[in-house]
C-alpha positions in Angstrom: 0.0 0.0 0.0 1.4 3.3 -0.9 1.6 6.5 1.2 -1.3 8.2 -0.5 -3.6 5.3 0.0 -2.6 5.0 3.6 -3.2 8.7 4.2 -6.7 8.3 2.6 -7.6 5.5 5.1 -6.1 7.5 8.0 -8.3 10.5 7.0 -11.4 8.2 6.8 -10.8 6.8 10.3 -10.1 10.2 11.8 -13.4 11.4 10.3 -15.2 8.5 11.9 -13.9 9.7 15.3 -15.5 13.1 14.9 -18.4 13.6 17.2 -21.8 13.4 15.5 -24.8 15.4 16.4 -27.3 13.5 18.5 -30.9 14.3 18.9 -31.8 15.3 22.4 -34.2 13.0 24.3 -37.8 13.8 23.6 -40.0 15.2 26.4 -42.1 12.6 28.1 -40.0 9.8 26.6 -40.9 7.3 29.3 -43.1 4.8 27.6 -45.0 3.9 30.8 -46.2 7.5 31.0 -47.7 7.4 27.5 -51.4 6.5 27.5 -52.0 5.7 23.8 -50.9 2.3 22.8 -49.8 3.3 19.3 -47.8 6.3 20.7 -46.2 4.0 23.3 -45.2 1.5 20.7 -43.9 4.2 18.5 -41.8 5.7 21.3 -40.4 2.3 22.2 -39.5 1.7 18.6 -37.7 5.1 18.4 -35.8 4.3 21.6 -34.7 0.9 20.3 -33.6 2.4 17.0 -31.7 5.1 18.9 -30.0 2.5 21.1 -29.0 0.5 18.1 -27.6 3.5 16.3 -25.5 4.4 19.4 -24.2 0.9 19.7 -23.2 0.9 16.0 -21.5 4.3 16.5 -19.5 2.9 19.5 -18.4 -0.1 17.4 -17.4 2.1 14.6 -15.4 4.3 16.9 -13.6 1.3 18.4 -12.9 -0.1 14.9 -11.6 3.3 13.7 -9.3 3.6 16.7 -7.9 0.1 16.2 -7.3 0.8 12.5 -5.5 4.0 13.4 -3.4 2.0 15.8 -2.5 -0.4 13.1 -1.6 2.5 10.8 0.8 3.8 13.5 2.3 0.4 14.0 2.8 -0.2 10.3 0.5 -3.2 10.2 -2.6 -1.7 8.6 -3.6 -3.8 5.6 -1.8 -6.8 6.8 -3.8 -9.9 7.6 -3.7 -10.8 11.3 -3.9 -14.5 10.6 -1.6 -15.2 7.7 0.3 -11.8 7.6 -0.2 -11.4 3.9 -1.3 -8.1 2.5 -5.0 -7.5 2.4 -6.3 -6.7 -1.1 -6.8 -3.0 -1.5 -10.3 -3.6 -3.0 -11.3 -5.4 0.2 -10.0 -2.6 2.3 -11.9 -0.1 0.2 -15.2 -2.0 0.9 -14.4 -2.9 4.5 -11.6 -0.5 5.7 -11.5 -1.9 9.3 -11.0 -5.5 8.3 -8.1 -7.4 9.9 -8.3 -10.5 7.7 -7.7 -11.1 4.0 -10.6 -12.7 2.2 -9.2 -16.2 2.4 -8.7 -16.0 6.2 -12.1 -14.4 6.7 -13.8 -17.2 4.8 -11.9 -19.7 6.9 -13.0 -17.9 10.1 -16.6 -18.0 8.9 -16.3 -21.8 8.0 -15.0 -22.5 11.4 -17.8 -20.5 13.1 -20.5 -22.3 11.1 -18.8 -25.6 12.0 -18.8 -24.7 15.7 -22.4 -23.6 15.5 -23.5 -26.9 14.0 -21.4 -29.1 16.4 
């Protein structure tokens, strides 16, 4: 991977670490205080969606921090399993990946095997 490509990934990860605007909690956002069943269901659904989005953002931040650490260590784009270079096209699709496609497929095969056993 050349310096320009590495810098582009570094910029992407640094951008992911920027704080995003979050909507303030709605007034009366305790579902038990809402009388109408449809309003209560809607409020619960909104809260679940918000929780899911916050969890995804947290995972994204952790992944970006880990990727920046690999960039600093000089190991970004190197498969953690076989230590071969991860294909640039794979990194462009899944920038935080730590496995080449062959090792990722092997990990998934082993996971399916363990789930069946």
